[in-house]
C-alpha positions in Angstrom: 0.0 0.0 0.0 1.1 3.6 -0.4 0.8 4.3 3.2 2.9 1.4 4.0 5.6 2.4 1.5 5.8 5.8 3.1 6.2 4.4 6.5 9.0 2.2 5.3 10.7 5.1 3.7 10.5 7.1 6.9 11.7 4.3 9.0 14.6 3.4 6.9 18.0 4.7 8.1 19.3 7.9 6.6 21.7 7.7 3.8 25.1 9.2 4.1 25.7 12.3 2.1 28.6 12.0 -0.3 31.5 14.4 0.4 31.2 14.5 4.2 34.0 12.9 6.2 33.8 11.2 9.5 33.3 13.6 12.4 31.8 16.4 10.2 28.4 17.7 11.1 25.6 17.9 8.6 23.2 20.7 9.0 19.7 19.6 9.1 17.4 21.8 7.3 14.6 23.0 9.4 15.7 22.2 13.0 19.0 23.9 14.4 21.9 22.0 15.9 21.7 20.8 19.5 23.8 23.0 22.0 27.0 21.4 23.2 27.3 20.6 26.9 29.7 22.8 28.9 33.1 21.4 29.5 33.7 20.3 33.1 36.7 22.2 34.8 39.5 20.1 36.0 40.6 19.8 39.7 43.5 22.1 39.1 41.3 24.8 37.7 38.9 24.5 40.7 41.7 25.4 43.3 41.6 28.8 45.0 45.4 29.2 45.0 47.3 29.0 41.8 50.3 26.7 42.1 53.3 27.4 40.0 55.5 24.8 38.6 58.8 26.3 39.8 60.2 28.9 42.2 61.4 30.9 39.2 57.9 31.1 37.8 56.6 32.1 41.3 59.3 34.8 41.6 58.5 36.2 38.2 54.8 36.3 39.0 55.5 38.1 42.3 57.8 40.7 40.6 55.3 41.4 37.8 52.3 41.9 40.1 53.8 43.5 43.3 53.7 47.2 44.0 57.2 47.2 45.6 59.4 49.7 43.7 62.2 48.1 41.9 61.0 44.5 42.1 59.9 44.5 38.4 63.3 45.5 37.4 64.6 42.1 38.5 62.6 40.5 35.7 62.8 43.2 33.0 66.6 43.4 33.3 67.2 39.6 33.3 69.0 39.9 30.0 71.6 42.2 31.6 73.2 40.5 34.5 74.8 43.7 35.8 71.5 45.4 36.0 69.9 42.4 37.6 72.7 42.2 40.2 72.4 45.9 41.0 68.7 45.8 41.5 68.9 42.6 43.5 71.4 44.2 45.9 69.4 47.4 46.1 66.2 45.4 46.8 67.8 43.3 49.5 69.3 46.3 51.2 65.9 48.1 51.3 64.3 44.9 52.8 67.1 44.7 55.4 66.7 48.3 56.4 62.9 47.8 56.7 63.3 44.8 59.0 66.0 46.7 61.0 63.5 49.5 61.6 60.9 46.9 62.6 63.4 45.5 65.1 64.1 49.0 66.6 60.4 49.8 66.9 59.5 46.5 68.6 62.6 46.7 70.9 61.6 50.2 72.0 58.0 49.2 72.6 58.8 46.2 74.7 61.4 48.1 76.8 58.4 50.1 78.2 59.9 53.6 77.8 58.7 56.4 80.0 58.4 60.2 79.6 59.2 62.7 82.3 56.9 65.6 82.8 57.8 68.5 85.2 55.0 70.8 86.3 55.6 74.0 88.3 52.7 75.0 90.6 52.3 78.0 92.9 49.4 76.8 94.9 49.2 76.7 98.7 51.2 73.8 100.2 51.1 72.1 103.5 54.1 73.1 105.5 56.2 70.0 106.3 56.9 68.8 109.8 60.1 70.1 111.4 61.8 68.2 114.2 64.5 69.9 116.4 66.6 68.1 119.0 68.8 69.5 121.7 71.9 67.4 120.9 72.0 66.8 124.7 71.0 63.2 125.8 69.0 63.4 129.0 70.2 61.8 132.2 67.1 60.2 133.6 67.0 60.1 137.5 66.1 56.4 137.4 69.5 55.6 135.8 71.6 58.5 137.0 73.7 56.4 139.4 74.5 53.9 136.7 75.5 56.6 134.3 77.8 58.2 136.9 79.4 54.9 137.5 79.9 54.5 133.8 81.6 57.9 133.7 84.0 57.0 136.5 85.0 53.8 134.8 85.4 55.5 131.5 87.6 58.2 133.0 89.8 55.6 134.8 90.1 53.6 131.5 91.2 56.7 129.6 93.8 57.4 132.3 95.1 53.8 132.3 95.3 53.7 128.5 96.4 57.2 127.6 97.2 58.9 130.9 94.4 61.3 130.0 91.9 62.8 132.4 89.3 65.4 131.5 86.4 64.5 133.7 85.6 66.2 137.0 84.5 63.0 138.7 87.9 61.4 139.1 88.3 60.1 142.6 92.0 59.4 143.1 92.8 56.3 145.0 89.1 55.6 145.9 89.0 52.5 143.7 91.7 50.5 142.0 91.7 49.8 138.4 90.6 46.2 139.0 87.7 47.3 141.1 86.5 49.7 138.4 86.9 47.2 135.6 85.1 44.5 137.5 81.8 46.4 137.7 81.1 46.3 133.9 81.4 43.4 131.5 83.3 43.7 128.2 86.2 45.9 129.5 88.0 48.1 127.1 91.5 46.7 126.3 94.6 47.6 124.3 95.6 45.0 121.9 98.9 44.7 120.1 98.9 44.6 116.3 100.8 41.6 114.9 104.3 42.6 113.7 104.9 43.0 110.0 106.8 40.4 108.0 110.6 40.1 108.6 111.4 41.5 105.2 109.4 44.7 105.9 111.1 45.2 109.2 114.5 44.9 107.5 113.6 47.7 105.1 113.1 50.2 107.9 115.5 53.2 108.0 118.1 53.8 110.7 115.9 56.6 112.2 113.0 54.2 112.7 115.4 51.7 114.3 116.4 54.3 116.9 112.7 55.0 117.6 112.1 51.2 118.1 114.6 51.3 121.0 112.4 53.9 122.8 110.7 52.2 125.7 107.4 54.1 124.9 105.1 52.1 122.7 104.0 53.8 119.5 100.2 54.1 119.3 100.3 52.7 115.7 101.4 49.3 117.1 98.2 49.0 119.2 94.4 48.7 118.7 91.7 49.5 121.2 88.7 47.3 121.6 86.5 45.0 123.7 85.8 41.3 123.6 82.4 39.9 122.6 81.4 36.2 122.9 78.4 34.1 122.1 76.1 32.4 124.6 78.4 29.4 125.4 81.7 31.3 125.0 82.7 29.0 122.2 83.2 31.8 119.7 84.7 35.3 120.6 86.0 38.2 118.7 87.4 41.7 119.5 85.5 44.8 118.3 88.6 46.8 117.6 89.4 50.3 116.3 92.6 51.9 115.2 91.5 55.2 116.7 91.3 55.3 120.5 88.6 58.0 120.4 86.3 55.9 118.2 86.9 52.9 120.4 86.1 54.7 123.7 83.0 56.3 122.2 81.7 53.0 120.8 82.4 51.2 124.1 80.7 54.0 126.0 77.7 53.9 123.6 77.4 50.1 124.0 77.1 50.3 127.8 74.9 53.4 127.6 72.4 51.4 125.4 72.3 48.6 128.0 71.7 51.1 130.8 69.0 52.9 128.8 67.1 49.7 128.2 66.4 49.4 131.9 64.2 52.4 132.0 60.5 51.6 132.8 58.1 51.9 129.9 56.0 54.6 131.6 58.2 57.6 132.5 57.1 60.9 134.1 57.0 64.0 132.0 60.3 65.9 131.7 59.3 69.0 133.6 63.0 70.1 133.8 63.4 70.4 130.0 60.3 72.1 128.9 59.9 73.9 125.6 60.7 77.3 127.1 64.2 76.3 128.3 65.2 75.3 124.7 63.1 77.5 122.4 63.0 81.2 123.3 60.8 82.3 120.5 58.7 80.6 117.9 56.7 82.2 115.0 55.1 80.9 111.9 54.0 83.5 109.3 54.5 86.2 112.0 52.1 84.4 114.4 53.4 83.1 117.7 53.4 79.3 118.3 51.8 77.5 121.2 52.0 74.1 122.8 49.4 72.7 120.5 51.7 73.2 117.5 54.4 70.7 118.6 54.9 67.2 120.1 57.7 66.0 122.2 59.8 62.8 122.3 63.2 61.7 123.5 66.0 60.4 121.3 68.7 58.3 123.0 71.5 60.1 121.2 70.1 63.6 120.4 68.2 64.2 123.6 64.8 66.0 123.8 63.2 66.5 120.4 60.2 68.7 119.4 58.2 68.2 116.2 56.3 71.1 114.8 53.3 70.8 112.6 53.1 67.0 112.8 50.0 64.9 112.0 48.7 65.3 115.6 48.3 69.0 114.9 44.6 69.8 114.4 45.3 72.7 112.1 48.2 72.1 109.8 50.3 75.1 108.7 49.9 76.2 105.1 52.5 78.1 103.1 51.9 80.2 100.1 54.4 83.1 100.1 58.2 82.7 100.1 60.5 85.0 102.0 62.4 85.2 105.3 59.3 86.5 107.1 57.0 83.8 105.8 57.8 80.4 107.4 59.0 79.0 110.7 61.3 81.2 112.7 62.9 79.9 115.9 65.3 81.3 118.5 67.0 78.4 120.3 69.2 78.2 123.4 72.0 75.6 123.3 73.0 74.5 126.8 75.1 71.7 128.3 73.2 70.8 131.4 74.1 67.1 132.3 76.1 67.0 129.0 77.4 63.5 128.0 80.5 64.3 126.0 81.2 60.8 124.7 77.7 60.6 123.2 77.5 64.0 121.6 80.6 65.9 120.5 78.8 69.0 119.2 76.8 71.8 120.7 73.8 73.3 119.1 70.6 71.8 117.6 69.8 68.9 115.2 67.1 69.7 112.6 65.2 67.5 110.2 62.4 68.4 107.7 60.0 65.5 106.9 56.4 64.7 106.0 53.6 64.6 108.6 53.2 60.8 108.2 56.9 60.0 108.3 59.1 59.4 111.4 62.0 61.7 112.1 65.2 59.7 111.3 67.6 62.2 112.8 70.7 60.0 111.8 69.7 59.7 108.2 68.3 63.0 107.1 69.1 65.6 109.9 71.7 68.3 110.0 73.3 70.4 112.8 73.0 74.1 113.6 75.9 75.6 115.5 75.2 78.2 118.2 76.0 81.8 118.0 74.8 82.3 114.4 71.6 83.0 112.5 70.9 80.5 109.7 68.4 80.8 107.0 67.2 77.6 105.3 65.0 77.4 102.2 63.0 74.4 101.3 61.6 72.9 98.1 59.0 70.2 97.9 59.4 67.5 95.3 56.9 64.8 94.5 58.0 61.8 92.5 55.5 59.3 90.9 56.9 55.9 89.8 55.1 53.5 87.4 54.9 50.0 88.7 54.2 46.8 86.8 56.4 46.3 83.7 57.9 49.8 84.1 59.5 49.5 87.5 59.5 47.7 90.8 57.7 49.9 93.4 55.0 49.4 96.0 51.9 51.6 96.6 51.5 51.2 100.3 53.9 48.5 101.4 51.2 45.8 101.8 53.1 43.6 99.3 56.4 43.9 101.0 57.4 40.9 103.2 58.4 43.2 106.1 56.2 44.2 109.0 56.0 48.0 109.5 56.9 48.6 113.2 56.4 52.4 113.0 53.1 54.1 113.4 53.4 55.9 110.1 53.0 55.3 106.4 55.3 53.1 104.3 58.7 54.5 103.3 61.8 52.8 102.3 63.7 53.9 105.4 60.8 52.7 107.6 61.0 49.3 105.9 64.8 49.0 106.2 64.8 49.8 109.9 61.9 47.4 110.5 63.7 44.7 108.6 66.8 45.1 110.8 64.7 45.0 113.9 63.0 41.8 112.8 66.4 40.2 112.1 67.6 41.4 115.5 64.7 39.8 117.3 65.0 36.6 115.3 68.8 36.2 115.7 69.5 37.8 119.0 66.3 37.3 120.9 65.9 41.0 121.9 65.1 44.4 120.3 67.5 47.2 119.4 66.6 50.2 121.5 66.9 52.7 118.6 64.0 51.1 116.7 60.4 50.3 117.8 59.8 46.9 119.2 56.8 44.6 118.9 54.7 43.7 121.9 56.1 41.2 124.4 59.7 41.8 123.2 62.4 43.2 125.5 65.1 45.7 124.6 68.6 44.2 124.6 70.5 44.3 127.9 73.6 42.2 128.7 72.2 41.5 132.2 69.3 39.6 130.5 70.9 38.8 127.1 74.6 38.2 127.7 75.5 37.6 124.1 73.4 40.2 122.3 76.5 42.4 121.7 78.2 39.5 119.8 75.0 39.0 117.8 74.5 42.7 117.1 77.9 43.4 115.7 77.8 40.3 113.5 74.4 41.3 112.3 75.6 44.8 111.5 78.2 43.4 109.1 75.6 41.2 107.3 73.2 44.2 107.2 75.8 46.5 105.6 76.7 43.9 102.9 72.9 43.2 102.3 73.2 39.6 103.4 70.0 40.1 105.3 68.2 41.2 102.1 66.7 44.3 103.7 67.7 46.5 100.8 66.3 44.0 98.3 63.0 43.4 100.1 62.3 47.1 100.8 61.1 48.6 97.5 60.7 52.2 96.8 57.2 53.7 97.1 55.4 54.5 93.9 54.6 58.0 95.1 57.2 59.8 97.1 57.2 63.3 98.3 60.3 65.0 99.9 61.4 68.4 101.1 64.9 69.4 100.2 66.6 72.0 102.3 69.2 74.5 101.1 71.2 76.7 103.5 70.9 80.2 102.1 73.1 82.1 104.5 74.7 82.0 107.9 75.2 85.3 109.9 77.6 85.3 112.9 76.0 87.1 115.8 78.5 86.4 118.6 81.6 84.4 119.4 82.4 82.4 122.5 85.7 82.3 124.3 87.1 80.0 127.0 84.5 78.1 129.0 81.7 80.6 128.6 78.3 79.2 127.6 77.3 79.5 123.9 74.8 82.1 123.1 71.3 81.7 121.6 71.1 79.9 118.3 68.8 81.3 115.6 67.1 79.2 112.9 64.9 80.6 110.3 63.1 78.4 107.9 61.7 79.5 104.5 59.3 77.4 102.6 58.8 78.5 99.1 55.9 78.0 96.8 57.6 75.9 94.2 56.2 72.4 93.8 57.8 70.0 91.3 55.7 66.9 90.8 57.4 64.4 88.5 55.2 62.1 86.5 56.1 59.3 84.1 53.7 58.4 81.4 54.0 55.8 78.6 54.0 57.1 75.1 53.2 55.2 72.0 
């Protein structure tokens, strides 16, 4: 049938067109060609980072795409080795300088640098505390007999050693030397210095050989000292001095400390040495002082001391104007009643300027005023702020310092050092040193109760001076420190003394200026 023929023709396979090769496409008339499927990317093309086949290719890619000046020259000038070497050296030098600058910046940053700012202010300032001592140790009636006995023994010792007598208490023939020496332990002795080597003696001149035949012994061949032993007498040493004056004074001071430790804790008020006997006139800013402006205490070596404008004063003095008439003005009287010459060798007054919350360390920061002159002293207050942490080692209030504060005052480095020595004294010697405060239930050192405390004390002094006790390491500086520096402006001689006459009044005028110099250290970036 026709219909069947047509179906057979349609169903028959298409005939190949002559002239077309294998793989060629034949356009069908009517319908367009089917779109080709997109080509799948390879695994290398899918990577986020393009990997280069060699370091040279990577370097060329870096030089062609970087913004660093001169790097592209390394690739462009590769046909000229001289230019390539020049640009390579220049490029490496610039990189080296860059990293060198980085090292300097990081080194400076991690060194925690500080800056110093000085500010000058002219505001009103609190006048500092001023402590004045008589330089005349007081003879308490409770120990007067023991001190007189010590004077007699000292005079006899000086006479036996040097044939010297200056005291008025010498009782000739009343006691023998052995009787006087037997009343006190640790007698003062004269010790012979070991002779020099034989070769050194041979080198002496003829004149010195003549002097050696002299029966009188040269003082250079002797030392003066006293013996100190431990508790069981197994170890002893001589505390010696090449100067006889130093030896006698230290020996007298050692016995004086023992006698002073026997005083009762509660003593009657010193009516004999009132303020009027020592200070004739007192004014601050042209206003007279009264008893409410000062407090009194006794120092074992400097006698009666008076502190003006301390923390117990209800109304602290303020200073705003400099000048000789604006400040503390005192007229003092220096006398030698019951004078102890082996403890104090000068006459006048001992003065120290300190803060209201700081104790008066007369040995550390005081200075002497001689009688018969008028002295003007100017003061300048300085405040120093230290940065702690990584910038320095300081303490805010001493709470992180492993030393107990034995003083009723704020923390200072001197307070800590003295407290540290007193702790070591109590721990090693079993008693407290009389010059420093003591804790409760601890007695002051006395060889009647603590026979070997002198041996322990002088050994401890050597360790303290060489910092074997660690006091200077433990006691750090406070982060905020304020101090008043004194400058002696002038000294006017008012009168002179001759012979044995008593020295005249001593004048002391203090001037406190307006200048305040706080020092602050801040970090900068």
